[in-house]
C-alpha positions as CSV (number, residue, x, y, z in Angstrom):
1,M,0.4,-7.6,-12.5
2,H,-3.0,-8.0,-13.9
3,A,-1.7,-8.0,-17.6
4,I,-1.2,-11.6,-18.3
5,T,-4.6,-13.2,-16.5
6,E,-6.3,-10.3,-18.6
7,D,-6.6,-11.8,-21.4
8,I,-7.7,-15.5,-20.1
9,M,-9.6,-15.1,-17.3
10,G,-11.0,-11.2,-17.4
11,V,-9.9,-8.5,-14.4
12,D,-10.7,-10.0,-10.8
13,S,-12.5,-8.1,-8.6
14,P,-10.3,-5.8,-5.8
15,C,-12.7,-6.7,-3.2
16,I,-11.6,-7.7,0.3
17,S,-14.7,-8.1,2.0
18,I,-14.1,-4.1,3.9
19,C,-16.8,-2.6,2.4
20,K,-16.4,0.7,4.1
21,F,-16.5,3.8,2.4
22,D,-14.6,7.0,3.3
23,E,-16.4,10.0,3.3
24,K,-13.9,12.7,1.9
25,T,-12.8,10.6,-1.2
26,G,-15.6,8.3,-1.5
27,L,-13.1,5.2,-1.7
28,C,-13.6,2.1,0.2
29,I,-10.9,2.0,2.6
30,G,-10.7,-1.8,1.6
31,C,-10.0,-1.8,-2.4
32,L,-10.3,1.9,-3.2
33,R,-13.2,1.9,-6.0
34,T,-16.2,4.0,-5.5
35,K,-19.6,3.0,-4.5
36,D,-20.7,2.8,-8.2
37,E,-17.6,1.8,-9.3
38,C,-18.2,-1.6,-7.0
39,K,-21.9,-1.8,-7.9
40,Q,-21.2,-1.9,-11.7
41,W,-17.6,-4.4,-11.6
42,K,-19.7,-7.3,-13.3
43,K,-20.7,-5.4,-15.7
44,M,-18.1,-3.2,-16.7
45,K,-15.6,-4.1,-19.5
46,D,-12.0,-5.3,-18.7
47,K,-10.6,-2.2,-20.2
48,H,-12.4,-0.3,-17.7
49,R,-11.1,-2.5,-14.9
50,A,-7.8,-2.9,-15.8
51,R,-7.8,0.7,-15.4
52,I,-9.1,0.9,-12.1
53,I,-6.7,-1.3,-11.0
54,D,-3.9,0.3,-12.2
55,E,-5.3,3.9,-10.3
56,I,-5.0,2.0,-7.1
57,P,-1.4,3.4,-6.1
58,K,-2.5,6.9,-7.0
59,R,-6.0,6.2,-4.8
60,K,-4.5,4.4,-1.7
61,A,-2.2,8.1,-2.0
62,K,-5.7,10.0,-2.0
63,L,-7.4,8.2,0.5
64,K,-3.7,8.3,2.7
65,K,-3.7,12.5,2.1
66,H,-7.1,12.8,3.7
67,K,-6.8,10.7,7.0
68,K,-4.5,12.9,8.1
């Protein structure tokens, strides 16, 4: 999904401008990052950003699980 553009352009932020954090998981309900990840995104190396992007499906499942 991001591997092709990663080398050329870097890893884009997953932010969708819904900056609301779930109290139980600490994840943003919009982009599924933690507050620290959101704050540090611009300073992160692409390798770390890609790891976060790759974890999104797992984080989405975690958020759904805690919303029950």
